[in-house]
N, CA and C atoms as a LAMMPS dump frame, in Angstrom:
ITEM: TIMESTEP
0
ITEM: NUMBER OF ATOMS
357
ITEM: BOX BOUNDS ff ff ff
-5.0000000000000000e+02 5.0000000000000000e+02
-5.0000000000000000e+02 5.0000000000000000e+02
-5.0000000000000000e+02 5.0000000000000000e+02
ITEM: ATOMS id mol type element x y z
1 1 1 N 0.848 -1.188 0
2 1 2 C 0 0 0
3 1 3 C 0.889 1.246 0
4 2 1 N 0.636 2.132 -0.897
5 2 2 C 1.413 3.364 -1.004
6 2 3 C 0.951 4.365 0.055
7 3 1 N 1.905 5.082 0.596
8 3 2 C 1.59 6.098 1.59
9 3 3 C 1.395 7.421 0.854
10 4 1 N 0.33 8.13 1.189
11 4 2 C 0.042 9.394 0.503
12 4 3 C 0.952 10.51 1.01
13 5 1 N 1.059 11.57 0.247
14 5 2 C 1.955 12.693 0.563
15 5 3 C 1.58 13.367 1.881
16 6 1 N 0.284 13.495 2.133
17 6 2 C -0.145 14.128 3.379
18 6 3 C 0.366 13.337 4.579
19 7 1 N 0.273 12.02 4.524
20 7 2 C 0.752 11.184 5.63
21 7 3 C 2.25 11.352 5.826
22 8 1 N 2.99 11.403 4.737
23 8 2 C 4.443 11.597 4.829
24 8 3 C 4.774 12.964 5.412
25 9 1 N 4.042 13.972 4.997
26 9 2 C 4.276 15.323 5.506
27 9 3 C 3.965 15.398 6.994
28 10 1 N 2.833 14.828 7.401
29 10 2 C 2.47 14.847 8.816
30 10 3 C 3.478 14.063 9.649
31 11 1 N 3.975 12.96 9.118
32 11 2 C 4.996 12.18 9.828
33 11 3 C 6.268 13 9.999
34 12 1 N 6.656 13.749 8.976
35 12 2 C 7.843 14.605 9.076
36 12 3 C 7.627 15.698 10.116
37 13 1 N 6.423 16.229 10.179
38 13 2 C 6.11 17.303 11.128
39 13 3 C 5.947 16.798 12.562
40 14 1 N 5.862 15.496 12.736
41 14 2 C 5.684 14.932 14.074
42 14 3 C 6.922 15.11 14.949
43 15 1 N 8.056 15.377 14.347
44 15 2 C 9.3 15.509 15.094
45 15 3 C 9.53 16.964 15.496
46 16 1 N 9.751 17.239 16.793
47 16 2 C 9.927 18.623 17.237
48 16 3 C 11.172 19.315 16.664
49 17 1 N 12.235 18.556 16.418
50 17 2 C 13.435 19.162 15.828
51 17 3 C 13.133 19.641 14.417
52 18 1 N 12.421 18.836 13.657
53 18 2 C 12.084 19.236 12.285
54 18 3 C 11.149 20.44 12.284
55 19 1 N 10.211 20.474 13.22
56 19 2 C 9.327 21.645 13.304
57 19 3 C 10.125 22.896 13.662
58 20 1 N 11.087 22.762 14.558
59 20 2 C 11.925 23.913 14.933
60 20 3 C 12.754 24.388 13.743
61 21 1 N 13.234 23.46 12.946
62 21 2 C 13.985 23.838 11.74
63 21 3 C 13.086 24.639 10.8
64 22 1 N 11.857 24.187 10.622
65 22 2 C 10.928 24.911 9.748
66 22 3 C 10.627 26.307 10.29
67 23 1 N 10.471 26.406 11.605
68 23 2 C 10.217 27.716 12.217
69 23 3 C 11.382 28.654 11.917
70 24 1 N 12.596 28.147 12.024
71 24 2 C 13.773 28.976 11.705
72 24 3 C 13.767 29.389 10.239
73 25 1 N 13.397 28.472 9.346
74 25 2 C 13.421 28.767 7.914
75 25 3 C 12.339 29.755 7.483
76 26 1 N 11.351 29.971 8.33
77 26 2 C 10.338 30.992 8.034
78 26 3 C 11.013 32.359 7.931
79 27 1 N 12.077 32.57 8.699
80 27 2 C 12.8 33.857 8.68
81 27 3 C 13.672 34.007 7.449
82 28 1 N 13.941 32.919 6.735
83 28 2 C 14.772 32.997 5.54
84 28 3 C 15.737 31.842 5.446
85 29 1 N 16.489 31.826 4.358
86 29 2 C 17.448 30.749 4.11
87 29 3 C 18.467 30.635 5.242
88 30 1 N 18.974 29.407 5.409
89 30 2 C 20.003 29.16 6.421
90 30 3 C 20.832 27.962 5.99
91 31 1 N 22.082 27.969 6.39
92 31 2 C 22.944 26.814 6.117
93 31 3 C 22.678 25.735 7.163
94 32 1 N 23.197 24.551 6.898
95 32 2 C 23.042 23.453 7.849
96 32 3 C 23.669 23.839 9.183
97 33 1 N 24.821 24.472 9.144
98 33 2 C 25.496 24.91 10.388
99 33 3 C 24.624 25.887 11.164
100 34 1 N 24.02 26.829 10.47
101 34 2 C 23.14 27.797 11.143
102 34 3 C 21.921 27.104 11.734
103 35 1 N 21.385 26.134 11.002
104 35 2 C 20.216 25.407 11.502
105 35 3 C 20.571 24.523 12.69
106 36 1 N 21.8 24.011 12.718
107 36 2 C 22.222 23.115 13.794
108 36 3 C 22.566 23.865 15.075
109 37 1 N 22.9 25.139 14.96
110 37 2 C 23.407 25.908 16.104
111 37 3 C 22.566 25.797 17.382
112 38 1 N 21.241 25.938 17.327
113 38 2 C 20.482 25.911 18.586
114 38 3 C 20.29 24.511 19.182
115 39 1 N 20.689 23.483 18.478
116 39 2 C 20.46 22.11 18.93
117 39 3 C 21.742 21.483 19.461
118 40 1 N 21.587 20.535 20.337
119 40 2 C 22.741 19.761 20.793
120 40 3 C 22.829 18.488 19.944
121 41 1 N 22.834 18.699 18.631
122 41 2 C 22.906 17.607 17.671
123 41 3 C 24.133 17.8 16.791
124 42 1 N 24.61 16.702 16.245
125 42 2 C 25.729 16.789 15.307
126 42 3 C 25.209 17.3 13.964
127 43 1 N 26.114 17.806 13.142
128 43 2 C 25.729 18.24 11.793
129 43 3 C 25.122 17.083 10.991
130 44 1 N 25.672 15.862 11.068
131 44 2 C 25.032 14.766 10.337
132 44 3 C 23.604 14.48 10.81
133 45 1 N 23.353 14.639 12.092
134 45 2 C 21.991 14.412 12.603
135 45 3 C 21.029 15.462 12.055
136 46 1 N 21.467 16.716 12.037
137 46 2 C 20.627 17.781 11.48
138 46 3 C 20.428 17.548 9.986
139 47 1 N 21.469 17.103 9.31
140 47 2 C 21.357 16.8 7.875
141 47 3 C 20.32 15.719 7.618
142 48 1 N 20.257 14.724 8.502
143 48 2 C 19.238 13.67 8.345
144 48 3 C 17.833 14.244 8.481
145 49 1 N 17.657 15.143 9.448
146 49 2 C 16.352 15.799 9.605
147 49 3 C 16.012 16.598 8.353
148 50 1 N 17.004 17.29 7.814
149 50 2 C 16.779 18.077 6.599
150 50 3 C 16.422 17.184 5.414
151 51 1 N 17.039 16.011 5.325
152 51 2 C 16.716 15.088 4.231
153 51 3 C 15.266 14.634 4.31
154 52 1 N 14.785 14.385 5.525
155 52 2 C 13.375 14.011 5.695
156 52 3 C 12.488 15.15 5.212
157 53 1 N 12.813 16.372 5.611
158 53 2 C 12.017 17.532 5.205
159 53 3 C 12.1 17.774 3.701
160 54 1 N 13.272 17.528 3.123
161 54 2 C 13.425 17.661 1.661
162 54 3 C 12.599 16.608 0.929
163 55 1 N 12.645 15.393 1.44
164 55 2 C 11.945 14.284 0.776
165 55 3 C 10.442 14.539 0.672
166 56 1 N 9.876 15.185 1.677
167 56 2 C 8.437 15.471 1.636
168 56 3 C 8.133 16.823 1.01
169 57 1 N 9.171 17.554 0.615
170 57 2 C 8.957 18.809 -0.1
171 57 3 C 8.795 20.037 0.769
172 58 1 N 9.175 19.956 2.051
173 58 2 C 9.044 21.119 2.93
174 58 3 C 10.277 22.013 2.899
175 59 1 N 11.402 21.455 2.484
176 59 2 C 12.663 22.198 2.435
177 59 3 C 13.311 21.941 1.084
178 60 1 N 13.944 22.972 0.569
179 60 2 C 14.729 22.803 -0.653
180 60 3 C 16.108 23.392 -0.408
181 61 1 N 17.105 22.758 -1.025
182 61 2 C 18.486 23.241 -0.912
183 61 3 C 18.929 23.726 -2.268
184 62 1 N 19.807 24.719 -2.262
185 62 2 C 20.417 25.162 -3.496
186 62 3 C 21.915 25.247 -3.254
187 63 1 N 22.656 25.262 -4.294
188 63 2 C 24.109 25.33 -4.178
189 63 3 C 24.554 26.775 -4.372
190 64 1 N 25.355 27.254 -3.445
191 64 2 C 25.906 28.6 -3.518
192 64 3 C 27.357 28.51 -3.063
193 65 1 N 28.263 28.45 -4.032
194 65 2 C 29.707 28.244 -3.763
195 65 3 C 29.869 26.943 -2.971
196 66 1 N 30.477 27.025 -1.796
197 66 2 C 30.674 25.833 -0.964
198 66 3 C 29.467 25.536 -0.081
199 67 1 N 28.563 26.459 0.018
200 67 2 C 27.415 26.296 0.911
201 67 3 C 26.21 25.73 0.174
202 68 1 N 25.332 25.151 0.945
203 68 2 C 24.056 24.675 0.439
204 68 3 C 22.939 25.252 1.323
205 69 1 N 22.577 26.493 1.069
206 69 2 C 21.526 27.098 1.894
207 69 3 C 20.199 26.353 1.732
208 70 1 N 19.491 26.256 2.841
209 70 2 C 18.177 25.6 2.86
210 70 3 C 17.104 26.677 2.94
211 71 1 N 15.98 26.389 2.324
212 71 2 C 14.856 27.326 2.346
213 71 3 C 13.565 26.546 2.554
214 72 1 N 12.61 27.205 3.143
215 72 2 C 11.287 26.629 3.339
216 72 3 C 10.552 26.599 2.009
217 73 1 N 9.886 25.483 1.746
218 73 2 C 9.002 25.387 0.578
219 73 3 C 7.621 25.099 1.142
220 74 1 N 6.769 26.091 1.158
221 74 2 C 5.501 25.998 1.885
222 74 3 C 4.366 25.321 1.119
223 75 1 N 4.602 24.852 -0.091
224 75 2 C 3.526 24.235 -0.872
225 75 3 C 2.905 23.044 -0.136
226 76 1 N 3.737 22.185 0.426
227 76 2 C 3.212 21.024 1.152
228 76 3 C 2.503 21.44 2.437
229 77 1 N 2.953 22.515 3.038
230 77 2 C 2.274 23.001 4.242
231 77 3 C 0.867 23.486 3.917
232 78 1 N 0.702 24.055 2.732
233 78 2 C -0.642 24.487 2.323
234 78 3 C -1.591 23.296 2.246
235 79 1 N -1.072 22.154 1.814
236 79 2 C -1.908 20.949 1.765
237 79 3 C -2.323 20.519 3.169
238 80 1 N -1.403 20.621 4.114
239 80 2 C -1.719 20.284 5.502
240 80 3 C -2.777 21.246 6.043
241 81 1 N -2.613 22.525 5.758
242 81 2 C -3.571 23.538 6.219
243 81 3 C -4.948 23.271 5.614
244 82 1 N -4.98 22.937 4.33
245 82 2 C -6.265 22.622 3.687
246 82 3 C -6.938 21.436 4.353
247 83 1 N -6.143 20.436 4.694
248 83 2 C -6.703 19.241 5.331
249 83 3 C -7.197 19.559 6.741
250 84 1 N -6.496 20.448 7.45
251 84 2 C -6.86 20.79 8.824
252 84 3 C -8.005 21.793 8.92
253 85 1 N -8.288 22.516 7.861
254 85 2 C -9.285 23.599 7.897
255 85 3 C -10.633 23.189 8.488
256 86 1 N -11.224 22.067 8.093
257 86 2 C -12.519 21.695 8.69
258 86 3 C -12.425 21.47 10.205
259 87 1 N -11.298 20.963 10.663
260 87 2 C -11.119 20.743 12.095
261 87 3 C -10.99 22.069 12.828
262 88 1 N -10.33 23.04 12.21
263 88 2 C -10.17 24.349 12.824
264 88 3 C -11.53 24.991 13.027
265 89 1 N -12.372 24.923 12.018
266 89 2 C -13.711 25.503 12.127
267 89 3 C -14.479 24.848 13.271
268 90 1 N -14.417 23.534 13.346
269 90 2 C -15.123 22.81 14.393
270 90 3 C -14.617 23.214 15.781
271 91 1 N -13.304 23.276 15.952
272 91 2 C -12.76 23.632 17.262
273 91 3 C -13.017 25.09 17.611
274 92 1 N -12.992 25.979 16.641
275 92 2 C -13.308 27.385 16.926
276 92 3 C -14.752 27.516 17.393
277 93 1 N -15.666 26.764 16.775
278 93 2 C -17.061 26.792 17.203
279 93 3 C -17.198 26.265 18.627
280 94 1 N -16.48 25.198 18.943
281 94 2 C -16.536 24.646 20.294
282 94 3 C -15.959 25.621 21.316
283 95 1 N -14.874 26.269 20.957
284 95 2 C -14.264 27.237 21.875
285 95 3 C -15.195 28.43 22.067
286 96 1 N -15.84 28.879 20.994
287 96 2 C -16.797 29.977 21.113
288 96 3 C -17.949 29.596 22.041
289 97 1 N -18.452 28.361 21.909
290 97 2 C -19.535 27.911 22.784
291 97 3 C -19.061 27.838 24.238
292 98 1 N -17.857 27.349 24.45
293 98 2 C -17.31 27.272 25.805
294 98 3 C -17.149 28.672 26.381
295 99 1 N -16.643 29.594 25.571
296 99 2 C -16.479 30.975 26.023
297 99 3 C -17.828 31.578 26.39
298 100 1 N -18.818 31.357 25.546
299 100 2 C -20.155 31.886 25.83
300 100 3 C -20.702 31.282 27.119
301 101 1 N -20.488 30.022 27.316
302 101 2 C -20.954 29.35 28.533
303 101 3 C -20.268 29.94 29.761
304 102 1 N -18.961 30.103 29.684
305 102 2 C -18.205 30.58 30.838
306 102 3 C -18.449 32.045 31.143
307 103 1 N -18.75 32.844 30.131
308 103 2 C -18.998 34.27 30.368
309 103 3 C -20.466 34.56 30.634
310 104 1 N -21.297 33.559 30.525
311 104 2 C -22.707 33.745 30.842
312 104 3 C -23.537 34.303 29.72
313 105 1 N -23.03 34.32 28.514
314 105 2 C -23.811 34.849 27.404
315 105 3 C -24.636 33.773 26.723
316 106 1 N -24.524 32.56 27.22
317 106 2 C -25.278 31.46 26.626
318 106 3 C -26.459 31.123 27.517
319 107 1 N -27.644 30.937 26.937
320 107 2 C -28.802 30.591 27.758
321 107 3 C -28.675 29.203 28.387
322 108 1 N -27.762 28.377 27.897
323 108 2 C -27.613 27.031 28.44
324 108 3 C -26.837 27.007 29.763
325 109 1 N -26.289 28.141 30.16
326 109 2 C -25.46 28.162 31.36
327 109 3 C -26.327 27.984 32.602
328 110 1 N -26.03 26.978 33.41
329 110 2 C -26.808 26.809 34.641
330 110 3 C -26.431 27.887 35.65
331 111 1 N -27.42 28.307 36.418
332 111 2 C -27.147 29.325 37.433
333 111 3 C -26.351 28.685 38.563
334 112 1 N -25.319 29.388 38.981
335 112 2 C -24.52 28.891 40.085
336 112 3 C -25.01 29.527 41.373
337 113 1 N -25.068 28.69 42.359
338 113 2 C -25.52 29.192 43.648
339 113 3 C -24.354 29.809 44.399
340 114 1 N -24.647 30.884 45.09
341 114 2 C -23.644 31.511 45.937
342 114 3 C -23.757 30.913 47.333
343 115 1 N -22.749 31.125 48.151
344 115 2 C -22.743 30.575 49.514
345 115 3 C -23.965 31.037 50.314
346 116 1 N -24.354 32.288 50.137
347 116 2 C -25.446 32.857 50.952
348 116 3 C -26.826 32.58 50.371
349 117 1 N -26.886 32.007 49.163
350 117 2 C -28.187 31.69 48.552
351 117 3 C -28.821 30.523 49.281
352 118 1 N -30.145 30.59 49.457
353 118 2 C -30.862 29.478 50.065
354 118 3 C -31.382 28.555 48.976
355 119 1 N -31.356 27.248 49.279
356 119 2 C -31.849 26.295 48.279
357 119 3 C -33.329 26.418 47.994
């Protein structure tokens, strides 16, 4: 059974180091050394994370003299966002209902008794 691109992308995003690398790349291109700096990982370990991100299309490398700067490629992220959109709407509606309940703007909110209230 072939694994679809969305599943591969979500699997790549499941790793916190890879997500942190993507967050850094939002600011612009970076070399492997620059990407490795905040981590207590070896350059080969960071390179492996980058290969996973490249394989799913989230990162692209280009050659510039001796360096290979990495850049974010957000096309695959748009697919993830499209897939998540219905869930976002559902959760926003639930949060709005919870907020209304907690602030008392919802008619479904039960009245709370105060200490001095008689039953």
